[in-house]
C-alpha positions in Angstrom: 337.6 191.6 2.4 340.6 190.5 4.3 343.6 189.7 2.1 347.2 188.9 2.4 349.3 191.0 0.1 352.6 192.1 -1.3 353.2 195.9 -1.1 356.1 198.1 -1.9 357.0 201.6 -3.0 357.4 201.5 -6.8 361.0 201.1 -7.8 360.7 200.3 -11.5 360.5 197.0 -13.4 362.4 195.2 -16.1 361.1 196.8 -19.3 360.4 194.7 -22.3 357.2 195.5 -24.1 356.3 198.6 -26.1 355.6 201.8 -24.2 352.1 202.3 -22.9 350.5 205.5 -21.6 350.8 206.3 -17.9 347.7 208.5 -18.1 349.6 211.4 -16.7 350.7 209.7 -13.5 354.0 211.1 -12.4 357.0 209.1 -11.3 358.6 210.0 -8.0 362.3 210.3 -7.8 364.1 208.7 -4.9 365.2 212.1 -3.5 361.6 213.4 -3.3 359.8 210.2 -2.1 359.5 211.5 1.5 358.2 214.9 0.5 355.6 213.7 -2.0 354.7 210.3 -0.6 355.9 210.2 3.0 352.4 210.7 4.5 350.8 208.1 2.2 353.5 205.5 2.9 353.3 206.1 6.7 349.5 205.6 6.7 349.7 202.4 4.5 352.6 201.0 6.6 350.8 201.5 9.9 347.2 200.5 9.1 345.8 198.5 12.0 345.4 194.8 11.2 341.7 195.2 11.6 341.6 197.4 8.5 341.6 195.6 5.2 341.1 196.6 1.6 341.2 195.3 -2.0 339.3 195.1 -5.2 335.8 193.7 -5.7 334.3 192.8 -9.1 330.7 193.1 -10.0 330.4 191.9 -13.5 333.1 193.9 -15.2 332.9 196.8 -12.8 335.9 197.1 -10.5 335.3 198.6 -7.0 338.0 199.5 -4.6 336.9 198.7 -1.0 338.2 199.5 2.5 336.7 198.4 5.8 337.2 201.6 7.7 336.2 205.0 6.2 338.4 206.9 8.7 341.6 205.6 7.1 340.2 206.0 3.6 339.6 209.7 4.4 343.2 210.0 5.7 344.6 208.7 2.4 342.3 210.5 -0.1 341.6 214.1 0.8 342.8 216.3 -2.1 341.6 216.6 -5.7 344.5 214.8 -7.3 344.7 212.0 -4.7 343.4 208.8 -6.3 343.9 205.2 -7.4 344.6 203.3 -10.6 344.2 199.7 -11.6 347.0 197.8 -13.2 345.8 194.6 -15.0 348.5 191.8 -15.1 348.1 188.6 -17.1 349.8 185.3 -16.6 350.9 185.2 -20.2 353.3 188.0 -19.2 355.4 185.3 -17.4 356.1 182.7 -20.1 358.3 179.7 -19.5 361.3 179.7 -21.7 361.4 183.5 -22.1 361.8 186.8 -20.3 358.9 188.2 -18.3 356.8 190.6 -20.6 356.4 193.7 -18.4 355.2 197.1 -19.5 357.8 199.6 -20.7 356.8 201.9 -18.0 358.1 203.3 -14.7 354.8 203.1 -12.9 353.0 199.9 -14.0 353.6 196.4 -15.2 350.6 195.5 -17.4 347.5 197.3 -18.8 347.0 200.5 -16.8 343.4 201.7 -16.6 342.7 205.4 -16.5 343.1 206.6 -12.9 340.2 208.0 -10.9 340.8 211.0 -8.6 339.2 212.3 -5.4 337.8 215.3 -7.3 335.8 212.8 -9.4 334.7 210.2 -6.9 334.1 212.2 -3.7 330.4 212.6 -4.5 329.9 208.9 -5.3 331.6 207.2 -2.4 329.6 204.1 -1.2 329.5 203.9 2.6 328.2 200.7 4.4 326.4 200.5 7.8 329.6 199.4 9.6 331.9 202.1 8.1 333.0 200.2 5.0 333.7 202.4 2.0 333.9 201.8 -1.7 334.4 203.6 -5.0 334.1 202.6 -8.6 337.7 202.3 -9.8 337.2 201.3 -13.5 335.9 198.6 -15.8 337.6 195.4 -16.8 338.1 195.3 -20.6 336.1 192.4 -22.1 339.1 190.7 -23.6 340.5 189.9 -20.1 337.4 187.7 -19.2 339.0 184.9 -21.2 342.5 185.4 -19.6 344.1 184.6 -16.3 344.5 188.1 -14.8 345.2 189.9 -11.5 344.5 193.4 -10.4 347.2 195.5 -8.8 346.6 198.7 -7.0 348.3 202.1 -7.5 347.7 204.8 -4.9 348.3 208.4 -6.1 349.0 211.5 -4.1 348.7 214.8 -6.0 349.1 212.8 -9.2 352.3 211.1 -8.0 352.6 207.3 -8.0 353.3 206.7 -4.3 352.2 203.1 -3.5 352.0 199.9 -5.6 350.5 196.7 -4.4 349.6 193.2 -5.6 347.3 191.0 -3.6 347.9 187.4 -2.5 345.5 184.9 -1.1 345.8 183.1 2.2 343.1 181.0 3.9 342.1 182.3 7.3 339.7 181.3 10.0 338.1 182.6 13.1 335.7 180.9 15.5 337.4 177.6 14.8 337.9 176.0 18.3 340.6 173.5 19.1 339.1 170.0 19.6 337.5 169.6 23.0 336.3 166.2 24.2 334.1 165.3 27.2 335.1 163.1 30.1 333.7 159.6 30.1 335.4 156.9 32.1 338.4 158.4 30.2 338.5 161.5 28.2 337.2 161.1 24.7 339.5 163.2 22.6 342.1 162.2 20.1 345.3 160.5 21.4 347.7 163.4 20.5 345.5 165.9 22.3 345.2 163.7 25.3 348.9 163.4 25.6 349.3 167.1 25.2 346.7 167.8 27.9 348.5 165.4 30.3 345.5 163.1 30.7 346.2 159.6 31.9 343.9 156.9 30.6 342.5 154.4 33.1 341.5 151.9 30.4 343.1 150.8 27.2 341.8 152.8 24.2 339.5 150.9 21.8 341.4 152.7 18.9 344.9 153.9 18.5 347.5 154.7 15.9 351.1 153.4 15.7 354.0 154.6 13.5 357.1 152.7 12.3 360.1 153.4 10.1 361.4 150.4 8.2 364.8 150.7 6.3 365.6 148.9 3.1 368.9 148.0 1.5 370.0 149.5 -1.8 368.2 147.9 -4.8 366.3 145.5 -2.6 362.5 145.4 -2.1 362.6 142.9 0.9 363.0 144.2 4.4 365.3 142.8 7.1 363.6 140.6 9.8 365.5 142.5 12.4 364.2 145.8 11.2 360.6 144.8 11.2 360.8 143.0 14.6 359.8 146.2 16.6 356.6 146.3 14.5 355.9 142.7 15.3 356.6 143.1 19.0 354.5 146.3 19.3 351.4 145.2 17.6 350.3 142.8 20.4 347.9 141.1 18.1 346.0 139.5 21.0 344.9 143.1 21.9 344.5 144.9 18.5 343.4 144.4 14.9 344.8 146.5 12.1 342.0 148.4 10.4 344.0 150.6 8.0 347.6 150.9 6.9 349.2 154.0 5.3 352.7 153.3 3.8 354.9 156.1 2.4 357.9 154.5 0.7 361.0 156.6 -0.1 364.0 155.8 -2.3 367.4 157.5 -2.4 367.6 159.9 -5.4 370.3 158.2 -7.6 368.9 156.3 -10.5 365.9 157.0 -12.7 362.7 158.3 -11.3 360.7 155.5 -12.9 363.1 152.9 -11.5 363.0 154.4 -8.1 359.2 154.6 -7.9 358.9 151.0 -9.2 361.3 149.8 -6.5 359.4 151.7 -3.8 356.1 150.2 -4.8 357.6 146.7 -4.5 358.9 147.6 -1.1 355.5 148.9 0.0 353.8 145.7 -1.4 356.2 143.5 0.6 355.2 145.3 3.8 351.5 145.0 3.0 352.0 141.2 2.6 353.8 141.0 5.9 351.1 143.0 7.7 348.4 141.0 6.1 349.9 137.8 7.5 349.1 139.1 11.0 345.4 138.6 10.7 342.5 137.4 8.5 340.5 139.8 6.5 341.7 142.4 4.0 343.5 145.4 5.5 342.6 148.7 3.9 345.9 150.1 2.6 347.1 153.5 1.2 350.5 153.5 -0.6 352.5 156.4 -1.9 356.1 156.4 -3.3 358.6 159.2 -3.9 362.3 160.0 -4.1 363.7 161.2 -0.8 364.9 164.6 -2.0 364.2 166.3 1.3 366.7 164.4 3.4 369.2 164.3 0.5 369.3 168.1 0.2 369.5 168.6 3.9 372.3 166.1 4.3 374.5 167.3 1.3 374.1 170.9 2.5 375.6 169.9 5.9 378.2 167.5 4.5 380.2 170.0 2.5 378.3 169.5 -0.8 376.4 172.8 -0.8 377.1 173.3 -4.5 375.3 170.1 -5.3 372.2 171.2 -3.4 372.0 174.3 -5.6 371.7 172.2 -8.8 368.5 171.2 -10.6 367.2 167.6 -9.9 368.3 166.5 -13.4 371.8 167.8 -12.9 372.1 166.2 -9.4 371.2 162.8 -10.9 373.9 163.2 -13.6 376.4 164.2 -10.9 375.5 161.2 -8.8 375.5 158.6 -11.6 378.3 159.6 -13.8 380.9 161.2 -11.6 381.1 158.8 -8.7 379.4 161.1 -6.2 376.9 158.4 -5.2 379.6 156.2 -3.7 381.0 159.1 -1.6 377.5 159.9 -0.4 376.4 156.4 0.3 376.7 156.8 4.1 373.8 159.4 3.7 371.9 157.7 0.9 371.5 154.4 2.8 369.4 156.3 5.4 367.1 157.7 2.7 365.8 154.3 1.6 362.9 153.5 3.9 359.2 153.2 4.4 357.1 155.0 7.0 354.2 152.9 8.2 351.2 154.3 10.0 348.8 151.7 11.4 345.3 152.3 12.7 344.3 149.7 15.2 341.1 148.6 16.9 341.2 146.8 20.3 340.2 143.2 20.4 337.8 143.0 23.3 336.6 139.7 24.8 333.3 140.5 23.2 334.7 140.9 19.7 333.1 137.8 18.3 329.7 138.2 20.0 326.8 139.4 17.9 324.8 142.5 18.7 321.9 140.7 20.4 324.3 139.0 22.8 326.1 142.3 23.6 322.8 144.0 24.5 321.8 141.0 26.7 325.1 141.1 28.5 324.9 144.9 29.0 321.3 144.7 30.3 322.3 142.0 32.7 325.4 143.9 34.0 323.2 147.0 34.7 320.6 144.9 36.5 323.3 143.2 38.6 325.2 146.4 39.3 328.4 144.8 37.8 329.9 148.2 37.0 333.2 147.2 35.6 331.6 144.8 33.2 328.9 147.3 32.4 331.4 150.0 31.5 333.4 147.6 29.3 330.2 146.6 27.5 329.1 150.2 27.1 332.4 151.0 25.4 331.9 148.0 23.1 328.5 149.4 22.1 330.0 152.9 21.6 332.7 151.4 19.3 330.2 149.4 17.3 327.9 152.5 16.8 330.9 154.6 15.7 331.9 151.9 13.2 328.3 151.5 12.0 328.1 148.0 13.2 325.2 148.8 15.6 322.3 151.3 15.1 322.7 154.6 17.1 319.3 154.0 18.6 320.6 151.1 20.6 321.4 153.1 23.8 317.8 154.2 24.1 316.9 150.5 24.6 318.5 150.5 28.1 317.3 152.1 31.3 320.1 153.2 33.6 319.0 154.0 37.2 319.6 157.7 38.0 321.5 156.8 41.1 325.0 157.7 42.4 326.3 154.1 41.9 325.5 154.3 38.1 327.1 157.8 37.7 329.9 156.6 35.4 327.4 154.9 33.0 325.2 158.0 33.0 328.2 160.4 32.3 329.4 158.1 29.5 325.9 158.0 28.0 325.5 161.8 28.1 328.9 162.4 26.6 328.4 159.8 23.8 324.9 161.2 22.9 326.5 164.6 22.4 329.3 163.1 20.3 326.6 161.6 18.1 324.6 164.8 17.9 326.7 167.9 18.6 324.1 170.2 17.2 321.9 169.6 20.3 324.0 171.6 22.7 321.1 172.6 24.9 320.1 169.0 25.5 323.7 168.1 26.4 324.0 171.0 28.9 320.7 170.1 30.5 321.8 166.5 30.8 325.1 167.4 32.6 323.4 170.0 34.8 321.0 167.2 36.0 324.0 164.9 36.5 325.7 167.7 38.6 322.7 167.7 40.9 323.1 163.9 41.3 326.9 164.0 41.6 327.8 167.4 43.0 331.4 166.5 43.8 332.2 165.0 40.4 334.6 167.4 38.8 334.6 165.7 35.4 330.9 166.8 35.1 332.0 170.4 35.9 334.6 170.1 33.2 332.1 168.8 30.7 329.7 171.7 31.4 332.5 174.2 30.8 333.3 172.5 27.4 329.6 172.7 26.4 329.3 176.3 27.5 332.3 177.2 25.4 330.7 175.6 22.4 327.4 177.3 23.1 329.1 180.7 23.4 330.1 180.5 19.7 326.4 180.4 18.9 325.5 183.6 20.8 326.8 185.8 23.6 323.5 185.8 25.4 323.6 182.0 25.9 326.2 182.3 28.6 327.9 184.8 31.0 331.5 185.1 29.8 332.9 186.5 33.1 331.3 183.6 35.1 332.6 181.1 32.5 336.1 182.4 32.9 335.9 182.0 36.6 334.6 178.5 36.2 337.4 177.6 33.8 340.1 178.9 36.2 338.5 177.0 39.0 338.9 173.6 37.3 342.5 173.3 38.3 341.6 173.7 42.0 339.1 170.9 41.5 341.7 168.5 40.3 341.4 168.8 36.5 344.9 168.7 34.9 346.3 172.2 34.5 347.4 171.6 30.9 343.9 170.5 30.0 342.4 173.6 31.6 344.9 175.8 29.6 343.6 174.1 26.5 340.1 175.3 27.3 341.4 178.7 28.1 342.8 179.0 24.6 339.4 178.3 23.3 337.9 180.9 25.6 340.2 183.6 24.2 339.6 182.5 20.6 335.9 183.2 21.1 336.5 186.3 23.2 338.8 187.9 20.7 336.1 187.7 18.0 333.5 189.3 20.3 335.9 192.1 21.2 336.6 192.6 17.5 332.9 192.9 16.8 332.6 195.5 19.5 335.6 197.3 18.1 337.4 196.9 21.5 340.7 196.3 19.8 342.7 196.5 23.1 340.7 193.7 24.7 340.9 191.7 21.5 344.7 192.0 21.7 344.7 190.8 25.3 343.1 187.5 24.2 345.3 187.3 21.1 348.4 187.7 23.2 347.2 185.1 25.7 346.8 182.5 23.0 350.2 183.2 21.5 352.0 183.0 24.8 350.3 179.8 26.0 349.8 177.5 23.1 353.5 176.6 23.3 353.0 174.8 26.6 350.7 172.2 25.0 351.4 169.4 22.6 348.7 169.9 20.0 347.6 167.9 16.9 348.7 168.9 13.4 345.1 170.0 12.8 345.2 172.3 15.8 348.5 173.9 14.8 347.0 174.6 11.4 343.9 176.0 13.0 346.0 178.4 15.2 348.1 179.5 12.2 344.9 180.4 10.3 343.5 182.1 13.3 346.6 184.3 13.8 346.5 185.1 10.0 342.9 186.3 10.3 344.3 189.1 12.6 347.2 189.8 10.3 349.8 188.2 12.7 351.5 186.3 9.9 354.7 186.2 11.8 353.0 184.3 14.6 351.4 181.9 12.1 354.8 181.2 10.7 356.3 180.5 14.2 353.4 178.1 15.0 354.1 176.0 11.9 357.9 176.2 11.4 358.9 173.5 13.9 356.7 171.0 12.2 357.4 171.3 8.5 361.0 170.1 8.0 360.1 166.4 8.1 359.9 164.0 5.2 356.5 162.8 6.3 355.2 166.3 7.1 351.5 166.8 7.3 350.5 168.1 3.8 348.1 170.8 5.1 350.7 172.2 7.5 353.3 172.3 4.8 351.2 174.0 2.2 349.9 176.6 4.6 353.4 177.4 5.7 354.4 177.9 2.0 351.4 180.1 1.5 352.6 182.2 4.4 356.2 182.5 3.4 356.7 182.1 -0.4 356.1 185.8 -1.1 359.3 186.7 0.7 362.2 186.6 -1.8 364.6 186.1 1.1 363.1 182.7 1.7 363.4 181.5 -1.9 367.1 182.3 -1.9 367.6 180.1 1.2 368.6 176.5 0.5 366.6 175.2 3.5 363.5 176.8 2.2 364.1 175.4 -1.2 364.2 172.0 0.3 360.8 172.7 2.0 359.4 173.6 -1.4 360.8 170.5 -3.0 359.1 168.4 -0.3 355.8 170.1 -1.3 356.4 169.2 -4.9 357.1 165.6 -4.0 354.1 165.4 -1.8 351.6 166.9 -4.1 352.9 168.5 -7.3 349.5 169.5 -8.7 348.7 171.4 -5.5 352.1 173.1 -5.6 351.5 174.2 -9.2 348.1 175.6 -8.3 349.8 178.0 -5.9 350.6 180.0 -9.1 347.0 180.2 -10.2 345.5 183.8 -10.1 344.7 185.5 -6.9 341.0 184.9 -6.1 340.9 181.8 -8.3 342.6 179.3 -5.9 346.2 180.5 -6.2 348.4 182.7 -4.1 349.5 185.0 -6.9 351.0 184.2 -10.3 353.1 187.3 -10.0 355.3 185.2 -7.8 356.8 184.3 -11.1 358.8 187.5 -11.0 361.1 185.6 -8.6 363.7 183.9 -10.8 363.9 180.8 -8.6 360.2 180.4 -8.3 359.7 180.8 -12.1 362.4 178.2 -12.9 360.9 175.8 -10.3 357.4 176.3 -11.7 358.5 175.9 -15.3 360.5 172.7 -14.4 357.6 171.0 -12.5 354.4 172.5 -13.8 354.7 173.6 -17.4 354.7 170.1 -18.9 
């Protein structure tokens, strides 16, 4: 029951609705907080990250759960120590009106009758692993048809000492960073390979290229000089475009409808240009938006900070009616552009050959020991199988001699077979162990065995010896494997080890692995997916500050990865210091431009896909939500 939450000592709310009963709960004055609530606040403020708690619903029954009875017993030990449930509804935060909060000094919504230790001590539910739960109340039937959230009150001697609302944050353990196996080159994605310091010895059969194409004001045609780098880089004799993603951006002056129409025309002109490179339809994805992100960043640093604080509607009026657009044109001209991402497939000399011919060439190359040709044909077969242009059973039609001279082909086959069927870890380990006997000095095989053992460790501790695996990993550098690539595997080792140590309740050992990961991930250039994975991993151990630091360098870009951006917002939006910061507001606006529906869903109820709709207590968040989502 891990949860990310907002917690604070109760300080009172804006009071609007009619008074409701406090069920005898006593308010604590500021002068007596330490005396009456100091112990409770200290315990709650210093709970180990391994201890989590929250509410669980079974039908309409509301249970309070905590994962460690030892801390539960520290909090609740006297007759009038207890908890109460405060039911909050989203209708209490209407757009166009004040928040409708209870006229009470201890709660915001519908307060259920508290339950005290003297009542629940005989009916505490205790699980096998030390979890504890108590029945905290019953949800009134009328709330089943409403959007609601449950807030927690902790009471000490009848005094309201601690108030908390819960927020949702996706977390993940066991998720390993991508690991590839060595073939004639290492078969992991290009970003990871660069981060690991791997040098390819052959051209990749697939790669990705990215270009930025500027546009002039009001025009949908590009300049030949601006698109020349794209022409020069494509090297069409080597690669074919398989997919194009175009994100077109306009400057923000003018109407939204006009800007989007213009950007779509710009994107279409680029598609036409790219299509002229080759025969066959190129799969294309197009998105268009106004470039608010760079606009707000630029005006904030150019002495127009007052403009950045306006609503989008007011900014457009200022730009279009008061001559501000002319003054800001040196910045606006840089905001009109398209970002193009091309996915390419290498044109091999066998591209036009049919499958029967490819198989005949490969069989002949093996028979004649023409290894360079055989490797090239093998890669061609791999590419066709990946692209569903050749059946996966094709490789079984060939017999490669189990001899040293054919070692590269054998390694490639074993790696590719695992790529196609990653569930059969045991078969892959056996295959590479056999290859190790044939090629005892081949360090790429040793690397592959380490990768497979890491993957198998996830399935069960008894499958490998962790201490020996750690020695083998450290030894890879001495065997000539790139140090950064070894560090990459070491991160995965400690991701797995931390979970085993957590299970054994060896929290000190868990923290050793956690700290290793945090200190060393910075030395590697990872993929966006890996950064996101690390952030979720740190969050699962309540190191939200580390999660934020992982993502922060990657989110202030107009073409930011959507998953990274929204996870960063999930982490940080609950802090009112952030929402008062103009740079953070720009990040939020980028999220709205990127996926408005997803941004709006952040304000759905906790446990129903949202973070927490009580975020609408923040004045800026409420105005942003109402402007963009309540339409």
